[in-house]
PyMOL Python script that loads the backbone (N, CA, C, O; Angstrom):
from pymol import cmd

cmd.read_pdbstr("""\
ATOM      1  N   MET A   1       0.998  -1.336   0.051  1.00  0.00           N
ATOM      2  CA  MET A   1      -0.312  -0.157  -0.019  1.00  0.00           C
ATOM      3  C   MET A   1       1.319   1.374  -0.144  1.00  0.00           C
ATOM      4  O   MET A   1       1.533   1.990  -1.188  1.00  0.00           O
ATOM      5  N   ARG A   2       1.853   1.515   0.707  1.00  0.00           N
ATOM      6  CA  ARG A   2       2.803   2.398   0.790  1.00  0.00           C
ATOM      7  C   ARG A   2       3.405   2.827  -0.535  1.00  0.00           C
ATOM      8  O   ARG A   2       3.492   3.960  -1.007  1.00  0.00           O
ATOM      9  N   SER A   3       3.861   1.481  -1.099  1.00  0.00           N
ATOM     10  CA  SER A   3       4.871   1.976  -2.266  1.00  0.00           C
ATOM     11  C   SER A   3       4.061   2.245  -3.385  1.00  0.00           C
ATOM     12  O   SER A   3       4.634   2.549  -4.431  1.00  0.00           O
ATOM     13  N   LYS A   4       2.138   2.156  -3.343  1.00  0.00           N
ATOM     14  CA  LYS A   4       1.590   2.319  -4.242  1.00  0.00           C
ATOM     15  C   LYS A   4       1.183   3.968  -3.772  1.00  0.00           C
ATOM     16  O   LYS A   4       0.761   4.757  -4.617  1.00  0.00           O
ATOM     17  N   ILE A   5       1.313   4.243  -2.759  1.00  0.00           N
ATOM     18  CA  ILE A   5       0.878   5.972  -2.524  1.00  0.00           C
ATOM     19  C   ILE A   5       1.980   6.561  -3.142  1.00  0.00           C
ATOM     20  O   ILE A   5       1.818   7.590  -3.800  1.00  0.00           O
ATOM     21  N   GLY A   6       3.320   5.937  -2.995  1.00  0.00           N
ATOM     22  CA  GLY A   6       4.460   6.746  -3.165  1.00  0.00           C
ATOM     23  C   GLY A   6       4.308   6.946  -4.998  1.00  0.00           C
ATOM     24  O   GLY A   6       4.456   7.989  -5.634  1.00  0.00           O
ATOM     25  N   GLU A   7       4.038   5.844  -5.419  1.00  0.00           N
ATOM     26  CA  GLU A   7       3.983   5.836  -6.957  1.00  0.00           C
ATOM     27  C   GLU A   7       3.276   6.931  -7.592  1.00  0.00           C
ATOM     28  O   GLU A   7       3.522   7.640  -8.568  1.00  0.00           O
ATOM     29  N   TYR A   8       2.186   6.855  -6.632  1.00  0.00           N
ATOM     30  CA  TYR A   8       0.746   7.911  -7.178  1.00  0.00           C
ATOM     31  C   TYR A   8       1.243   9.295  -6.949  1.00  0.00           C
ATOM     32  O   TYR A   8       1.225  10.150  -7.834  1.00  0.00           O
ATOM     33  N   LYS A   9       1.803   9.553  -5.423  1.00  0.00           N
ATOM     34  CA  LYS A   9       2.490  11.033  -5.372  1.00  0.00           C
ATOM     35  C   LYS A   9       3.494  11.523  -6.267  1.00  0.00           C
ATOM     36  O   LYS A   9       3.665  12.728  -6.453  1.00  0.00           O
ATOM     37  N   ALA A  10       4.318  10.418  -6.956  1.00  0.00           N
ATOM     38  CA  ALA A  10       5.345  10.933  -8.195  1.00  0.00           C
ATOM     39  C   ALA A  10       4.906  11.258  -9.287  1.00  0.00           C
ATOM     40  O   ALA A  10       5.467  12.130  -9.950  1.00  0.00           O
ATOM     41  N   VAL A  11       3.813  10.627  -9.704  1.00  0.00           N
ATOM     42  CA  VAL A  11       3.082  10.967 -10.876  1.00  0.00           C
ATOM     43  C   VAL A  11       2.425  12.027 -10.569  1.00  0.00           C
ATOM     44  O   VAL A  11       2.491  12.803 -11.522  1.00  0.00           O
ATOM     45  N   TYR A  12       1.746  12.510  -9.612  1.00  0.00           N
ATOM     46  CA  TYR A  12       1.121  13.726  -9.354  1.00  0.00           C
ATOM     47  C   TYR A  12       2.121  14.578  -9.387  1.00  0.00           C
ATOM     48  O   TYR A  12       1.908  15.434 -10.246  1.00  0.00           O
ATOM     49  N   LYS A  13       3.171  14.733  -8.804  1.00  0.00           N
ATOM     50  CA  LYS A  13       3.958  15.628  -8.537  1.00  0.00           C
ATOM     51  C   LYS A  13       4.786  16.090 -10.044  1.00  0.00           C
ATOM     52  O   LYS A  13       5.119  17.252 -10.272  1.00  0.00           O
ATOM     53  N   ARG A  14       5.035  14.917 -11.007  1.00  0.00           N
ATOM     54  CA  ARG A  14       5.340  14.953 -12.186  1.00  0.00           C
ATOM     55  C   ARG A  14       4.253  15.697 -12.944  1.00  0.00           C
ATOM     56  O   ARG A  14       4.358  16.867 -13.312  1.00  0.00           O
ATOM     57  N   ALA A  15       3.113  14.849 -13.160  1.00  0.00           N
ATOM     58  CA  ALA A  15       2.253  15.821 -14.119  1.00  0.00           C
ATOM     59  C   ALA A  15       1.042  16.062 -13.676  1.00  0.00           C
ATOM     60  O   ALA A  15       0.291  16.319 -14.618  1.00  0.00           O
ATOM     61  N   GLY A  16       0.453  16.097 -12.512  1.00  0.00           N
ATOM     62  CA  GLY A  16      -0.508  16.749 -11.710  1.00  0.00           C
ATOM     63  C   GLY A  16      -1.822  15.818 -11.966  1.00  0.00           C
ATOM     64  O   GLY A  16      -1.736  14.800 -12.653  1.00  0.00           O
ATOM     65  N   TRP A  17      -3.327  16.337 -11.226  1.00  0.00           N
ATOM     66  CA  TRP A  17      -4.229  15.476 -11.176  1.00  0.00           C
ATOM     67  C   TRP A  17      -4.627  14.730 -12.764  1.00  0.00           C
ATOM     68  O   TRP A  17      -4.823  13.567 -13.115  1.00  0.00           O
ATOM     69  N   LYS A  18      -4.624  15.871 -13.377  1.00  0.00           N
ATOM     70  CA  LYS A  18      -4.713  15.160 -14.914  1.00  0.00           C
ATOM     71  C   LYS A  18      -4.113  14.271 -15.417  1.00  0.00           C
ATOM     72  O   LYS A  18      -4.643  13.456 -16.171  1.00  0.00           O
ATOM     73  N   GLY A  19      -2.425  14.261 -14.969  1.00  0.00           N
ATOM     74  CA  GLY A  19      -1.922  13.376 -15.616  1.00  0.00           C
ATOM     75  C   GLY A  19      -1.790  11.774 -15.104  1.00  0.00           C
ATOM     76  O   GLY A  19      -1.458  10.737 -15.677  1.00  0.00           O
ATOM     77  N   LEU A  20      -2.304  12.166 -13.462  1.00  0.00           N
ATOM     78  CA  LEU A  20      -2.401  11.136 -12.720  1.00  0.00           C
ATOM     79  C   LEU A  20      -3.563  10.078 -13.083  1.00  0.00           C
ATOM     80  O   LEU A  20      -3.502   8.849 -13.092  1.00  0.00           O
ATOM     81  N   ALA A  21      -4.668  10.958 -13.386  1.00  0.00           N
ATOM     82  CA  ALA A  21      -5.956  10.313 -13.937  1.00  0.00           C
ATOM     83  C   ALA A  21      -5.361   9.612 -15.139  1.00  0.00           C
ATOM     84  O   ALA A  21      -5.542   8.395 -15.178  1.00  0.00           O
ATOM     85  N   LYS A  22      -4.663  10.186 -16.153  1.00  0.00           N
ATOM     86  CA  LYS A  22      -4.452   9.693 -17.668  1.00  0.00           C
ATOM     87  C   LYS A  22      -3.952   8.758 -17.741  1.00  0.00           C
ATOM     88  O   LYS A  22      -4.278   7.835 -18.488  1.00  0.00           O
ATOM     89  N   GLU A  23      -2.498   8.788 -16.526  1.00  0.00           N
ATOM     90  CA  GLU A  23      -1.539   7.790 -16.628  1.00  0.00           C
ATOM     91  C   GLU A  23      -1.870   6.403 -15.664  1.00  0.00           C
ATOM     92  O   GLU A  23      -1.275   5.392 -16.036  1.00  0.00           O
ATOM     93  N   LEU A  24      -2.480   6.304 -14.841  1.00  0.00           N
ATOM     94  CA  LEU A  24      -2.966   5.572 -13.617  1.00  0.00           C
ATOM     95  C   LEU A  24      -4.645   5.370 -13.570  1.00  0.00           C
ATOM     96  O   LEU A  24      -5.146   4.480 -12.883  1.00  0.00           O
ATOM     97  N   GLY A  25      -5.344   6.177 -14.273  1.00  0.00           N
ATOM     98  CA  GLY A  25      -6.818   6.063 -14.131  1.00  0.00           C
ATOM     99  C   GLY A  25      -7.246   6.615 -12.989  1.00  0.00           C
ATOM    100  O   GLY A  25      -6.576   6.816 -11.976  1.00  0.00           O
ATOM    101  N   PRO A  26      -8.784   6.942 -13.242  1.00  0.00           N
ATOM    102  CA  PRO A  26      -9.122   7.650 -12.204  1.00  0.00           C
ATOM    103  C   PRO A  26      -9.326   7.170 -10.762  1.00  0.00           C
ATOM    104  O   PRO A  26      -9.473   7.910  -9.790  1.00  0.00           O
ATOM    105  N   LYS A  27      -9.316   5.850 -10.755  1.00  0.00           N
ATOM    106  CA  LYS A  27      -9.421   5.085  -9.164  1.00  0.00           C
ATOM    107  C   LYS A  27      -8.203   5.491  -8.910  1.00  0.00           C
ATOM    108  O   LYS A  27      -8.474   6.216  -7.953  1.00  0.00           O
ATOM    109  N   ALA A  28      -6.771   5.604  -9.064  1.00  0.00           N
ATOM    110  CA  ALA A  28      -5.656   6.216  -8.352  1.00  0.00           C
ATOM    111  C   ALA A  28      -5.908   7.594  -8.001  1.00  0.00           C
ATOM    112  O   ALA A  28      -5.853   7.826  -6.794  1.00  0.00           O
ATOM    113  N   ALA A  29      -6.228   8.769  -8.924  1.00  0.00           N
ATOM    114  CA  ALA A  29      -6.720   9.853  -8.446  1.00  0.00           C
ATOM    115  C   ALA A  29      -7.654  10.185  -7.155  1.00  0.00           C
ATOM    116  O   ALA A  29      -7.543  11.063  -6.299  1.00  0.00           O
ATOM    117  N   ILE A  30      -8.497   9.281  -7.316  1.00  0.00           N
ATOM    118  CA  ILE A  30      -9.575   9.351  -6.467  1.00  0.00           C
ATOM    119  C   ILE A  30      -8.653   8.600  -4.664  1.00  0.00           C
ATOM    120  O   ILE A  30      -8.702   9.260  -3.626  1.00  0.00           O
ATOM    121  N   LEU A  31      -8.031   7.395  -4.731  1.00  0.00           N
ATOM    122  CA  LEU A  31      -7.507   6.774  -3.876  1.00  0.00           C
ATOM    123  C   LEU A  31      -6.361   8.106  -3.184  1.00  0.00           C
ATOM    124  O   LEU A  31      -6.255   8.229  -1.964  1.00  0.00           O
ATOM    125  N   LEU A  32      -5.723   8.849  -3.980  1.00  0.00           N
ATOM    126  CA  LEU A  32      -4.632   9.782  -3.686  1.00  0.00           C
ATOM    127  C   LEU A  32      -5.555  11.051  -2.942  1.00  0.00           C
ATOM    128  O   LEU A  32      -5.160  11.744  -2.004  1.00  0.00           O
ATOM    129  N   PHE A  33      -6.692  11.134  -3.529  1.00  0.00           N
ATOM    130  CA  PHE A  33      -6.967  12.369  -2.893  1.00  0.00           C
ATOM    131  C   PHE A  33      -7.906  12.020  -1.361  1.00  0.00           C
ATOM    132  O   PHE A  33      -7.963  12.893  -0.495  1.00  0.00           O
ATOM    133  N   LEU A  34      -8.469  10.929  -1.206  1.00  0.00           N
ATOM    134  CA  LEU A  34      -8.997  10.401  -0.077  1.00  0.00           C
ATOM    135  C   LEU A  34      -7.721  10.141   0.834  1.00  0.00           C
ATOM    136  O   LEU A  34      -7.819  10.525   2.000  1.00  0.00           O
ATOM    137  N   PHE A  35      -6.718   9.629   0.500  1.00  0.00           N
ATOM    138  CA  PHE A  35      -5.230   9.583   1.936  1.00  0.00           C
ATOM    139  C   PHE A  35      -5.323  10.903   2.114  1.00  0.00           C
ATOM    140  O   PHE A  35      -5.583  11.310   3.247  1.00  0.00           O
ATOM    141  N   PHE A  36      -5.136  11.811   1.065  1.00  0.00           N
ATOM    142  CA  PHE A  36      -4.682  13.249   1.575  1.00  0.00           C
ATOM    143  C   PHE A  36      -5.569  13.888   2.533  1.00  0.00           C
ATOM    144  O   PHE A  36      -5.083  14.527   3.465  1.00  0.00           O
ATOM    145  N   LEU A  37      -7.442  13.716   2.319  1.00  0.00           N
ATOM    146  CA  LEU A  37      -8.236  13.941   2.900  1.00  0.00           C
ATOM    147  C   LEU A  37      -8.180  13.318   4.274  1.00  0.00           C
ATOM    148  O   LEU A  37      -8.143  14.086   5.235  1.00  0.00           O
ATOM    149  N   ILE A  38      -8.169  11.883   4.498  1.00  0.00           N
ATOM    150  CA  ILE A  38      -8.025  11.264   5.513  1.00  0.00           C
ATOM    151  C   ILE A  38      -6.984  11.761   6.593  1.00  0.00           C
ATOM    152  O   ILE A  38      -7.156  11.896   7.805  1.00  0.00           O
ATOM    153  N   LYS A  39      -5.902  11.987   5.860  1.00  0.00           N
ATOM    154  CA  LYS A  39      -4.144  12.138   6.490  1.00  0.00           C
ATOM    155  C   LYS A  39      -4.774  13.818   7.401  1.00  0.00           C
ATOM    156  O   LYS A  39      -4.492  14.040   8.579  1.00  0.00           O
ATOM    157  N   GLY A  40      -5.532  14.688   6.626  1.00  0.00           N
ATOM    158  CA  GLY A  40      -5.771  15.735   7.114  1.00  0.00           C
ATOM    159  C   GLY A  40      -6.663  15.886   8.040  1.00  0.00           C
ATOM    160  O   GLY A  40      -6.627  16.773   8.893  1.00  0.00           O
ATOM    161  N   LEU A  41      -7.639  14.911   7.917  1.00  0.00           N
ATOM    162  CA  LEU A  41      -8.368  14.742   9.317  1.00  0.00           C
ATOM    163  C   LEU A  41      -7.887  14.504  10.474  1.00  0.00           C
ATOM    164  O   LEU A  41      -8.178  15.079  11.523  1.00  0.00           O
ATOM    165  N   VAL A  42      -6.990  13.483  10.279  1.00  0.00           N
ATOM    166  CA  VAL A  42      -6.576  13.136  11.351  1.00  0.00           C
ATOM    167  C   VAL A  42      -5.696  13.883  12.125  1.00  0.00           C
ATOM    168  O   VAL A  42      -5.769  13.855  13.353  1.00  0.00           O
ATOM    169  N   TRP A  43      -4.714  14.673  11.417  1.00  0.00           N
ATOM    170  CA  TRP A  43      -4.056  16.064  11.952  1.00  0.00           C
ATOM    171  C   TRP A  43      -5.124  17.039  12.545  1.00  0.00           C
ATOM    172  O   TRP A  43      -4.766  17.767  13.471  1.00  0.00           O
ATOM    173  N   LEU A  44      -6.443  17.113  12.071  1.00  0.00           N
ATOM    174  CA  LEU A  44      -7.217  18.150  12.689  1.00  0.00           C
ATOM    175  C   LEU A  44      -7.839  17.446  13.629  1.00  0.00           C
ATOM    176  O   LEU A  44      -8.495  18.259  14.280  1.00  0.00           O
ATOM    177  N   ALA A  45      -8.009  16.230  14.110  1.00  0.00           N
ATOM    178  CA  ALA A  45      -8.764  15.377  15.201  1.00  0.00           C
ATOM    179  C   ALA A  45      -7.420  15.344  16.168  1.00  0.00           C
ATOM    180  O   ALA A  45      -7.592  15.527  17.373  1.00  0.00           O
ATOM    181  N   VAL A  46      -6.573  15.197  15.846  1.00  0.00           N
ATOM    182  CA  VAL A  46      -5.410  15.230  16.866  1.00  0.00           C
ATOM    183  C   VAL A  46      -4.994  16.548  17.320  1.00  0.00           C
ATOM    184  O   VAL A  46      -4.831  16.633  18.537  1.00  0.00           O
ATOM    185  N   LEU A  47      -4.813  17.453  16.727  1.00  0.00           N
ATOM    186  CA  LEU A  47      -4.981  19.365  17.219  1.00  0.00           C
ATOM    187  C   LEU A  47      -6.153  19.514  17.813  1.00  0.00           C
ATOM    188  O   LEU A  47      -6.273  20.137  18.868  1.00  0.00           O
ATOM    189  N   PHE A  48      -6.878  19.098  17.350  1.00  0.00           N
ATOM    190  CA  PHE A  48      -8.517  19.896  17.902  1.00  0.00           C
ATOM    191  C   PHE A  48      -8.351  18.848  19.574  1.00  0.00           C
ATOM    192  O   PHE A  48      -8.498  19.630  20.513  1.00  0.00           O
ATOM    193  N   GLY A  49      -8.090  17.322  20.101  1.00  0.00           N
ATOM    194  CA  GLY A  49      -8.276  16.867  20.684  1.00  0.00           C
ATOM    195  C   GLY A  49      -7.232  17.386  21.887  1.00  0.00           C
ATOM    196  O   GLY A  49      -7.644  17.508  23.041  1.00  0.00           O
ATOM    197  N   GLY A  50      -5.787  17.694  21.506  1.00  0.00           N
ATOM    198  CA  GLY A  50      -5.228  18.399  22.215  1.00  0.00           C
ATOM    199  C   GLY A  50      -5.460  19.678  22.531  1.00  0.00           C
ATOM    200  O   GLY A  50      -5.157  20.115  23.641  1.00  0.00           O
ATOM    201  N   TYR A  51      -5.918  20.283  21.770  1.00  0.00           N
ATOM    202  CA  TYR A  51      -6.562  21.745  22.160  1.00  0.00           C
ATOM    203  C   TYR A  51      -7.499  21.355  23.639  1.00  0.00           C
ATOM    204  O   TYR A  51      -7.308  21.892  24.730  1.00  0.00           O
ATOM    205  N   GLU A  52      -8.378  20.450  23.389  1.00  0.00           N
ATOM    206  CA  GLU A  52      -9.607  20.154  24.106  1.00  0.00           C
ATOM    207  C   GLU A  52      -9.062  19.701  25.419  1.00  0.00           C
ATOM    208  O   GLU A  52      -9.620  19.979  26.481  1.00  0.00           O
ATOM    209  N   ALA A  53      -8.096  19.084  25.345  1.00  0.00           N
ATOM    210  CA  ALA A  53      -7.107  18.246  26.578  1.00  0.00           C
ATOM    211  C   ALA A  53      -6.798  19.413  27.379  1.00  0.00           C
ATOM    212  O   ALA A  53      -7.244  19.496  28.523  1.00  0.00           O
ATOM    213  N   LEU A  54      -5.868  20.580  26.737  1.00  0.00           N
ATOM    214  CA  LEU A  54      -5.160  21.299  27.230  1.00  0.00           C
ATOM    215  C   LEU A  54      -6.280  22.365  27.958  1.00  0.00           C
ATOM    216  O   LEU A  54      -6.010  22.724  29.103  1.00  0.00           O
ATOM    217  N   SER A  55      -7.414  22.831  27.382  1.00  0.00           N
ATOM    218  CA  SER A  55      -8.473  23.352  27.838  1.00  0.00           C
ATOM    219  C   SER A  55      -9.056  23.269  29.303  1.00  0.00           C
ATOM    220  O   SER A  55     -10.110  23.841  29.581  1.00  0.00           O
TER     221      SER A  55
END
""", "prot")
cmd.dss("prot")
cmd.show_as("cartoon", "prot")
cmd.util.cbc("prot")
cmd.orient("prot")
């Protein structure tokens, strides 16, 4: 799984979203988008939880 995400990131950096969808298919673009969305939500939950614990 980690190697796939790394491959998707490399294609995204080189060719952007449109190139990612064209080279690896729309499924890869959706997976990468969801990966970053979930990663961001986890960070928000950690930061909000830490803020709530300190308050």
